[in-house]
Backbone as a chain_set.jsonl record, in Angstrom:
{"seq": "MKPEIVTLSEKKVVGMHITTTIAENRTAELWRTFMPRRKEIINAVNADLYSLQFFDPSADFKSFDQFSVFDKWAAVEVSDFEHVPPAMDSCVVHGLYAVFPYKGMPQAVDPTLQYIYGVWLPASEYVLDNRPHFAVMGSKYKNNDPNSEEELWIPLRKKSDR", "coords": {"N": [[28.03, -3.456, -48.097], [25.68, -5.656, -49.409], [23.239, -5.957, -51.357], [20.023, -8.198, -51.445], [19.117, -9.918, -54.569], [15.737, -9.813, -56.173], [13.212, -10.845, -57.681], [10.414, -9.581, -58.337], [7.02, -10.67, -57.995], [3.884, -9.479, -59.296], [2.775, -6.754, -57.225], [0.444, -5.35, -55.748], [-0.4, -1.684, -54.897], [-2.275, 0.923, -53.061], [-2.862, 4.226, -52.603], [-1.631, 7.489, -51.675], [-0.48, 10.653, -53.398], [2.01, 12.819, -54.279], [3.602, 15.499, -56.332], [6.868, 16.443, -55.809], [9.997, 18.027, -55.134], [13.45, 17.154, -53.407], [14.446, 19.345, -52.503], [12.119, 20.705, -51.884], [10.73, 18.982, -50.761], [8.04, 17.588, -49.609], [7.219, 15.17, -48.502], [6.642, 14.835, -45.516], [4.146, 16.304, -45.549], [2.949, 14.678, -47.354], [2.826, 11.996, -45.845], [1.374, 13.102, -43.482], [-1.449, 13.531, -44.46], [-2.09, 11.166, -45.848], [-1.808, 8.86, -43.378], [-4.1, 9.287, -41.693], [-5.89, 8.261, -43.284], [-5.548, 5.746, -43.887], [-6.763, 3.524, -42.785], [-9.309, 3.567, -44.242], [-8.559, 1.866, -46.248], [-9.92, -1.255, -46.945], [-8.85, -3.385, -47.866], [-6.061, -4.437, -47.425], [-3.23, -5.847, -47.181], [-1.356, -6.327, -45.227], [0.097, -4.593, -42.504], [2.437, -3.207, -43.483], [3.912, -0.302, -44.428], [4.212, 1.534, -47.616], [6.64, 3.707, -49.421], [6.926, 5.115, -52.41], [8.856, 6.373, -55.214], [8.692, 7.603, -58.427], [10.05, 8.637, -61.133], [10.699, 10.591, -64.024], [10.735, 9.222, -67.084], [12.601, 10.103, -68.869], [14.522, 10.927, -67.325], [17.74, 11.781, -66.414], [19.919, 10.317, -64.124], [22.612, 10.865, -63.433], [22.048, 13.745, -64.004], [20.665, 14.305, -62.018], [19.224, 16.564, -59.383], [18.506, 18.468, -56.531], [16.521, 20.04, -57.12], [14.956, 18.477, -59.156], [12.131, 16.892, -60.47], [9.71, 14.516, -59.212], [7.375, 11.799, -58.522], [5.841, 11.148, -55.618], [4.96, 8.412, -53.483], [2.674, 7.375, -50.842], [1.462, 4.278, -49.404], [0.032, 1.355, -49.362], [0.182, -2.154, -49.275], [-2.649, -4.132, -51.334], [-5.023, -6.591, -52.066], [-6.428, -6.695, -54.107], [-7.785, -4.431, -56.493], [-10.663, -3.36, -56.283], [-11.561, -1.691, -54.105], [-10.955, 1.07, -54.111], [-10.446, 3.772, -52.326], [-11.466, 7.062, -52.159], [-10.102, 9.779, -54.034], [-7.817, 8.707, -53.627], [-5.455, 6.486, -55.252], [-4.176, 3.852, -57.443], [-1.396, 1.218, -57.992], [0.802, -0.89, -59.729], [3.668, -2.841, -58.926], [6.463, -4.469, -59.776], [9.152, -6.872, -60.995], [12.559, -6.996, -61.566], [14.607, -6.367, -58.551], [17.028, -4.499, -56.576], [17.336, -5.119, -53.098], [17.93, -3.458, -50.345], [19.098, -3.071, -47.058], [18.144, -0.818, -44.464], [19.216, 0.83, -41.776], [18.349, 3.528, -39.396], [18.068, 6.982, -38.907], [15.51, 8.816, -41.214], [16.502, 11.191, -42.374], [19.219, 10.381, -42.555], [19.903, 8.793, -44.712], [20.951, 9.395, -46.974], [24.29, 8.852, -47.391], [24.143, 6.02, -47.645], [22.269, 5.897, -49.817], [24.19, 7.561, -51.598], [26.216, 5.459, -51.796], [24.679, 3.151, -52.761], [23.718, 4.271, -55.568], [26.138, 5.699, -56.432], [28.454, 4.094, -56.146], [27.926, 0.501, -55.565], [25.996, -0.027, -57.434], [27.374, 1.167, -60.301], [29.344, -0.746, -60.056], [28.205, -3.038, -60.765], [26.489, -5.661, -62.135], [24.035, -4.272, -63.393], [21.789, -1.977, -64.304], [20.077, 1.062, -63.416], [16.398, 0.631, -64.012], [13.349, 1.806, -65.519], [11.327, 1.968, -63.49], [9.027, 2.09, -60.532], [10.854, 3.296, -57.515], [11.395, 2.243, -54.242], [10.482, 1.936, -50.856], [10.277, -0.149, -48.177], [8.538, -0.291, -45.31], [8.461, -1.871, -42.509], [7.582, -4.134, -39.782], [9.748, -3.431, -38.319], [9.738, -1.189, -38.558], [10.198, 2.338, -37.125], [9.318, 5.231, -36.706], [11.176, 8.366, -37.085], [13.537, 7.453, -35.448], [16.315, 6.316, -34.256], [17.211, 3.506, -34.412], [15.166, 2.181, -36.39], [14.352, 0.23, -38.715], [13.921, -0.394, -42.532], [13.674, -1.451, -45.786], [15.239, -0.739, -48.709], [14.031, -0.71, -52.073], [15.376, -1.222, -55.039], [14.684, -0.316, -58.736], [16.016, -2.69, -61.293], [17.691, -3.787, -64.286], [19.447, -5.873, -66.195], [22.54, -5.214, -67.344], [23.366, -6.325, -69.721], [21.229, -6.431, -71.188], [20.324, -4.169, -72.268]], "CA": [[26.585, -3.581, -48.073], [25.3, -6.251, -50.52], [21.899, -6.279, -51.822], [19.406, -9.009, -52.111], [18.6, -9.159, -56.107], [14.659, -9.988, -55.939], [12.457, -11.093, -59.02], [9.279, -9.113, -57.643], [5.825, -10.72, -58.721], [2.985, -8.536, -59.053], [2.423, -6.216, -56.1], [-0.561, -3.955, -55.942], [-0.608, -0.728, -53.778], [-3.223, 1.885, -53.128], [-2.256, 5.346, -51.614], [-1.851, 9.197, -52.305], [0.745, 10.964, -54.188], [2.4, 14.616, -54.63], [4.79, 15.923, -56.966], [7.788, 16.903, -55.129], [11.548, 17.842, -55.158], [14.331, 17.09, -52.562], [14.718, 20.827, -52.169], [10.852, 21.492, -51.784], [10.478, 17.931, -49.86], [6.782, 17.429, -49.034], [7.097, 13.924, -48.015], [5.699, 14.899, -44.466], [2.533, 16.597, -45.724], [1.907, 13.477, -47.754], [2.225, 11.129, -44.853], [0.233, 13.469, -42.546], [-2.582, 13.575, -45.261], [-2.2, 9.777, -46.133], [-1.649, 8.099, -42.437], [-5.418, 8.964, -41.23], [-6.913, 7.861, -44.041], [-5.134, 4.316, -44.135], [-7.759, 2.286, -42.308], [-10.146, 3.272, -45.537], [-8.057, 0.861, -47.592], [-10.064, -2.203, -46.621], [-8.482, -4.642, -48.738], [-4.649, -4.179, -47.103], [-2.604, -7.272, -47.004], [-0.538, -6.639, -43.967], [0.465, -3.403, -41.974], [3.553, -2.686, -43.871], [3.967, 1.04, -45.761], [5.245, 1.706, -48.884], [6.994, 4.924, -49.794], [7.25, 4.938, -53.598], [9.122, 7.493, -56.047], [8.383, 7.516, -59.655], [11.096, 9.73, -61.613], [10.404, 11.091, -64.943], [11.419, 8.341, -67.899], [13.811, 10.409, -69.382], [15.605, 11.619, -65.977], [19.071, 11.19, -66.276], [20.466, 10.373, -62.653], [23.58, 11.876, -63.372], [22.291, 15.288, -63.463], [19.459, 14.534, -60.884], [19.535, 17.257, -58.421], [17.518, 18.553, -55.22], [15.256, 20.532, -57.827], [14.463, 17.595, -60.044], [10.567, 16.537, -59.925], [9.378, 13.494, -59.21], [5.805, 11.89, -57.782], [6.22, 10.826, -54.363], [3.577, 8.072, -52.842], [2.567, 7.016, -49.484], [0.572, 3.43, -49.94], [-0.223, 0.196, -48.656], [-0.087, -3.463, -50.401], [-3.868, -4.792, -51.287], [-5.423, -7.859, -52.474], [-6.922, -6.017, -55.365], [-8.236, -2.968, -56.806], [-11.977, -3.111, -56.061], [-12.014, -0.912, -53.498], [-9.702, 2.214, -53.86], [-11.053, 4.824, -51.651], [-11.812, 8.507, -53.415], [-8.794, 10.797, -53.573], [-6.537, 7.865, -53.464], [-4.634, 5.92, -56.606], [-3.566, 2.623, -57.233], [-0.448, 1.059, -59.198], [1.219, -2.022, -59.695], [4.97, -2.687, -59.062], [6.911, -5.801, -60.252], [10.234, -6.656, -61.614], [13.874, -6.877, -60.706], [15.109, -4.975, -57.546], [17.859, -4.963, -55.765], [16.735, -4.717, -52.148], [19.17, -3.071, -49.383], [18.411, -2.887, -45.693], [18.777, 0.35, -44.083], [18.78, 0.955, -40.214], [19.057, 4.546, -38.912], [16.87, 7.939, -39.414], [15.337, 8.884, -42.273], [17.366, 12.436, -42.847], [20.604, 9.89, -42.266], [19.884, 8.13, -45.525], [22.249, 10.175, -47.984], [25.194, 8.295, -47.516], [23.632, 4.981, -47.924], [21.894, 5.969, -51.352], [25.076, 7.588, -52.207], [26.79, 4.045, -52.011], [23.994, 2.514, -53.632], [24.159, 4.707, -57.08], [27.429, 6.028, -56.782], [29.375, 2.652, -55.819], [27.5, -0.476, -55.797], [25.28, 0.12, -59.228], [28.345, 1.115, -61.364], [29.979, -1.704, -60.299], [27.479, -4.738, -60.58], [26.046, -6.104, -63.554], [22.908, -4.098, -63.177], [21.758, -0.582, -64.567], [18.483, 1.355, -63.266], [15.206, 0.735, -64.622], [12.553, 2.708, -65.499], [10.282, 1.496, -62.439], [9.479, 2.769, -59.118], [12.034, 3.04, -56.638], [10.106, 2.36, -52.813], [11.014, 1.554, -49.28], [9.091, -0.676, -47.341], [8.685, -0.015, -43.918], [7.4, -3.02, -42.091], [7.273, -3.898, -38.074], [10.857, -2.905, -37.336], [10.097, 0.58, -38.963], [9.942, 3.245, -35.93], [9.394, 6.881, -37.27], [12.253, 9.212, -36.202], [14.26, 6.433, -34.527], [18.04, 5.456, -34.937], [17.213, 1.93, -34.544], [14.426, 2.1, -37.152], [14.834, -0.576, -40.304], [13.336, -0.647, -43.425], [14.013, -2.01, -46.997], [15.171, 0.3, -50.091], [14.095, -1.602, -53.368], [15.986, -0.427, -56.494], [14.603, -1.192, -59.858], [17.109, -3.019, -62.152], [17.876, -4.611, -65.345], [20.843, -6.241, -66.616], [23.366, -4.229, -68.38], [23.027, -7.021, -71.111], [19.735, -6.203, -71.872], [20.086, -2.749, -72.904]], "C": [[26.109, -4.265, -49.374], [23.788, -6.443, -50.46], [21.08, -7.909, -52.062], [18.901, -8.819, -53.683], [17.301, -10.276, -55.822], [14.021, -9.961, -57.321], [11.079, -10.885, -58.298], [8.079, -9.599, -58.43], [4.902, -9.503, -58.489], [2.865, -7.913, -57.913], [1.435, -5.326, -56.323], [-0.733, -3.057, -54.682], [-1.494, 0.268, -54.209], [-2.791, 2.755, -52.176], [-2.448, 6.623, -52.18], [-0.607, 9.326, -52.834], [0.923, 12.36, -54.049], [3.356, 14.631, -55.563], [5.723, 16.66, -55.779], [9.295, 16.757, -55.702], [11.91, 17.412, -54.024], [14.401, 18.321, -51.924], [13.379, 21.272, -51.45], [10.433, 20.129, -50.426], [9.346, 17.93, -48.947], [6.327, 16.228, -48.741], [6.26, 13.897, -46.649], [4.644, 15.19, -44.232], [2.146, 15.291, -46.318], [1.622, 12.383, -46.788], [1.174, 11.616, -43.667], [-1.276, 13.201, -43.107], [-2.978, 11.988, -45.375], [-2.793, 8.763, -44.46], [-3.201, 8.191, -41.549], [-6.484, 8.468, -41.855], [-6.68, 6.496, -44.493], [-6.356, 3.509, -44.002], [-8.962, 2.604, -43.339], [-9.95, 2.361, -46.229], [-8.496, -0.375, -47.055], [-9.628, -3.521, -46.796], [-6.578, -4.915, -48.392], [-4.214, -5.601, -46.935], [-1.835, -7.227, -45.975], [-0.321, -4.883, -43.315], [1.707, -2.744, -42.665], [3.094, -1.291, -44.864], [4.922, 0.953, -46.561], [5.393, 3.102, -49.292], [7.478, 4.956, -51.546], [7.507, 6.047, -54.295], [8.971, 6.899, -57.329], [8.928, 8.62, -60.093], [10.746, 9.577, -63.219], [11.337, 9.748, -65.932], [12.652, 8.757, -68.465], [14.695, 11.136, -68.431], [16.964, 11.014, -66.389], [19.686, 11.587, -64.821], [21.408, 11.166, -62.636], [23.205, 13.603, -63.175], [20.895, 15.533, -62.602], [19.892, 15.668, -59.665], [18.539, 17.349, -57.201], [16.263, 19.344, -56.085], [14.873, 19.722, -59.033], [13.201, 17.064, -59.387], [10.214, 15.334, -60.266], [8.022, 13.305, -58.351], [6.285, 10.937, -56.652], [4.81, 10.048, -54.036], [3.786, 7.406, -51.651], [1.475, 5.671, -49.554], [0.902, 2.251, -48.865], [-0.128, -1.111, -49.568], [-1.828, -3.776, -50.109], [-3.886, -5.817, -52.054], [-5.772, -7.597, -54.026], [-7.336, -4.632, -55.76], [-9.644, -2.503, -56.72], [-12.231, -2.15, -55.059], [-10.802, 0.248, -53.042], [-10.616, 3.43, -53.505], [-10.751, 6.003, -52.389], [-10.426, 9.047, -52.824], [-7.713, 9.917, -53.485], [-6.538, 6.886, -55.054], [-4.321, 4.401, -56.439], [-2.309, 2.301, -58.657], [0.101, -0.025, -58.574], [2.923, -2.351, -59.885], [5.483, -3.993, -59.286], [8.246, -5.579, -60.889], [11.355, -7.315, -60.743], [14.339, -5.934, -59.928], [16.434, -5.592, -56.961], [17.475, -4.419, -54.164], [17.669, -4.511, -50.928], [18.372, -2.537, -48.081], [19.034, -1.42, -45.123], [18.305, 0.627, -42.597], [18.965, 2.833, -39.904], [17.604, 5.649, -39.384], [16.646, 8.073, -40.728], [16.263, 10.037, -43.139], [18.764, 11.93, -42.818], [20.918, 9.077, -43.401], [20.726, 8.333, -46.673], [23.337, 9.235, -48.258], [24.697, 6.693, -48.276], [23.194, 4.969, -49.758], [23.245, 6.129, -52.067], [26.007, 6.239, -52.629], [26.196, 3.238, -52.891], [23.917, 2.771, -54.914], [25.356, 4.834, -57.342], [28.453, 4.838, -56.663], [28.804, 1.598, -56.473], [26.767, -0.541, -57.259], [26.318, 0.054, -60.107], [29.227, -0.173, -61.327], [29.575, -3.108, -60.27], [27.193, -4.65, -61.852], [24.755, -5.464, -64.179], [23.005, -2.665, -64.008], [20.508, -0.304, -63.964], [17.655, 0.964, -64.386], [14.121, 1.414, -64.426], [11.047, 2.278, -64.556], [9.953, 2.065, -61.411], [10.501, 2.108, -58.331], [10.94, 2.818, -55.405], [11.156, 1.849, -52.076], [9.772, 1.027, -48.972], [9.51, -0.62, -45.916], [7.434, -0.851, -43.265], [7.475, -3.061, -40.562], [8.641, -3.619, -37.681], [11.076, -1.534, -37.901], [9.64, 1.268, -37.381], [10.174, 4.362, -36.227], [10.497, 7.86, -36.15], [12.932, 8.309, -35.198], [15.147, 6.054, -35.045], [18.013, 4.299, -35.06], [15.901, 1.695, -35.181], [15.246, 1.427, -38.386], [13.575, -0.744, -41.331], [14.115, -0.998, -44.764], [13.981, -0.756, -48.258], [15.346, -0.359, -51.126], [14.478, -0.778, -54.437], [15.638, -1.007, -57.62], [15.638, -1.485, -60.866], [16.755, -3.811, -63.258], [19.488, -4.886, -65.492], [21.579, -5.448, -67.508], [23.365, -5.027, -69.735], [21.9, -7.069, -71.791], [19.412, -4.927, -72.236], [19.522, -2.781, -74.165]], "O": [[26.101, -3.588, -50.402], [23.233, -7.053, -49.546], [21.593, -8.71, -52.842], [18.367, -7.77, -54.043], [17.557, -11.39, -55.366], [14.323, -9.041, -58.08], [10.576, -11.839, -57.703], [7.943, -9.077, -59.536], [5.129, -8.658, -57.623], [2.809, -8.839, -57.104], [1.63, -4.465, -57.181], [-1.123, -3.512, -53.607], [-1.617, 0.569, -55.396], [-2.385, 2.373, -51.078], [-3.292, 6.859, -53.044], [0.254, 8.446, -52.822], [-0.025, 13.064, -53.701], [4.047, 13.613, -55.608], [5.201, 17.386, -54.933], [9.75, 15.858, -56.409], [10.968, 17.151, -53.277], [14.414, 18.314, -50.693], [13.435, 22.093, -50.534], [9.921, 20.422, -49.346], [9.47, 18.187, -47.75], [5.109, 16.059, -48.682], [5.318, 13.112, -46.543], [3.982, 14.812, -43.266], [1.123, 14.744, -45.907], [0.521, 11.835, -46.748], [0.387, 10.886, -43.065], [-2.167, 12.748, -42.388], [-4.093, 11.61, -45.016], [-3.858, 8.149, -44.392], [-3.478, 7.259, -40.793], [-7.61, 8.244, -41.411], [-7.411, 6.001, -45.35], [-6.892, 2.914, -44.937], [-9.793, 1.699, -43.27], [-10.858, 1.859, -46.892], [-7.542, -0.944, -46.525], [-9.903, -4.518, -46.128], [-5.927, -5.589, -49.192], [-5.013, -6.438, -46.517], [-1.491, -8.366, -45.658], [-0.788, -4.012, -44.049], [1.937, -1.592, -42.294], [2.23, -1.254, -45.74], [6.066, 0.512, -46.444], [4.366, 3.741, -49.523], [8.681, 4.749, -51.708], [6.632, 6.911, -54.234], [9.108, 5.678, -57.403], [8.503, 9.679, -59.632], [10.524, 8.443, -63.644], [12.443, 9.37, -65.545], [13.628, 8.015, -68.577], [15.556, 11.913, -68.841], [17.125, 9.822, -66.65], [19.903, 12.727, -64.412], [21.321, 12.188, -61.956], [23.8, 14.44, -62.497], [20.239, 16.572, -62.518], [20.963, 15.492, -59.085], [17.83, 16.386, -56.912], [15.107, 19.222, -55.679], [14.435, 20.37, -59.984], [13.082, 16.82, -58.187], [10.317, 14.948, -61.431], [7.545, 14.202, -57.654], [7.085, 10.028, -56.877], [3.726, 10.614, -54.183], [4.87, 6.897, -51.365], [0.357, 6.11, -49.824], [1.69, 2.215, -47.921], [-0.442, -0.927, -50.744], [-2.303, -3.701, -48.976], [-2.904, -6.08, -52.748], [-5.367, -8.293, -54.958], [-7.014, -3.728, -54.989], [-9.893, -1.342, -57.043], [-13.362, -1.678, -55.169], [-10.057, 0.29, -52.062], [-11.391, 3.958, -54.304], [-9.837, 5.994, -53.213], [-9.862, 8.887, -51.742], [-6.61, 10.41, -53.249], [-7.529, 6.704, -55.762], [-4.243, 3.864, -55.334], [-2.258, 2.816, -59.773], [0.054, -0.268, -57.368], [3.424, -2.102, -60.982], [4.694, -4.832, -58.853], [8.59, -4.468, -61.292], [11.249, -7.922, -59.677], [14.527, -4.789, -60.339], [16.786, -6.77, -56.898], [17.321, -3.201, -54.065], [18.201, -5.54, -50.511], [17.365, -1.83, -48.047], [20.181, -1.024, -45.333], [17.11, 0.636, -42.3], [19.996, 3.292, -40.396], [16.555, 5.329, -39.942], [17.435, 7.544, -41.511], [16.659, 9.854, -44.29], [19.64, 12.773, -43.013], [22.032, 8.552, -43.392], [21.173, 7.365, -47.288], [23.358, 8.765, -49.396], [24.994, 6.43, -49.442], [23.667, 4.265, -50.65], [23.624, 5.309, -52.903], [26.432, 6.113, -53.777], [26.845, 2.62, -53.736], [24.003, 1.8, -55.667], [25.851, 4.263, -58.314], [29.416, 4.966, -57.419], [28.946, 1.481, -57.691], [27.247, -1.277, -58.122], [26.399, -0.972, -60.782], [29.762, -0.624, -62.339], [30.237, -4.082, -59.914], [27.551, -3.748, -62.609], [24.326, -5.889, -65.252], [24.105, -2.229, -64.347], [19.723, -1.249, -63.886], [18.071, 0.945, -65.544], [13.796, 1.699, -63.273], [9.908, 2.323, -65.021], [10.83, 2.89, -61.158], [10.919, 0.95, -58.35], [9.768, 3.166, -55.553], [12.278, 1.46, -52.401], [8.64, 1.411, -49.264], [10.633, -0.868, -45.477], [6.21, -0.738, -43.332], [7.43, -1.959, -40.015], [8.742, -3.551, -36.456], [12.104, -0.861, -37.839], [8.84, 0.707, -36.632], [11.339, 4.722, -36.062], [10.536, 7.966, -34.925], [12.766, 8.594, -34.012], [15.12, 5.49, -36.14], [18.808, 3.816, -35.866], [15.263, 0.876, -34.52], [16.3, 1.799, -38.901], [12.464, -1.148, -40.991], [15.324, -0.767, -44.724], [13.017, -0.078, -48.613], [16.481, -0.734, -51.422], [13.916, 0.288, -54.693], [16.075, -2.141, -57.816], [16.196, -0.498, -61.346], [15.707, -4.456, -63.289], [20.439, -4.263, -65.019], [21.005, -5.038, -68.516], [23.363, -4.399, -70.794], [21.674, -7.679, -72.836], [18.253, -4.612, -72.507], [19.289, -1.731, -74.764]]}, "num_chains": 1, "name": "protein.A"}
């Protein structure tokens, strides 16, 4: 599996977020809260959904485990930040990313992630950068369907830029 390497220009997103862990996994709770309110975001640029993860800047992914805390977002891309609904937040994502296609059930993504972080990344000319990791769930995304498709965006920087 070979990713597309993309330099992402500024992308504005608005949504809701929670603090969670893999063991606690409050993702379903987040999306149940966000989806009924999504229509309040009046300046969405399309129907794509974004699932962002913000990790502690001091996080060492070699020691990351099921109890490591991170911030999880459910969001949509917007044209501007002039109409952020109450109890929602905004952020900007940009920079160099590896984009991996993923097809399958959400709970079956672990082998793909293990390949990305354990095989592809160490063998590449890149290291992880301290920016949001995210998934884009576009028109081919079907919740809990084995034929569902999405994109996994992994933030990078060149090893030579350390």
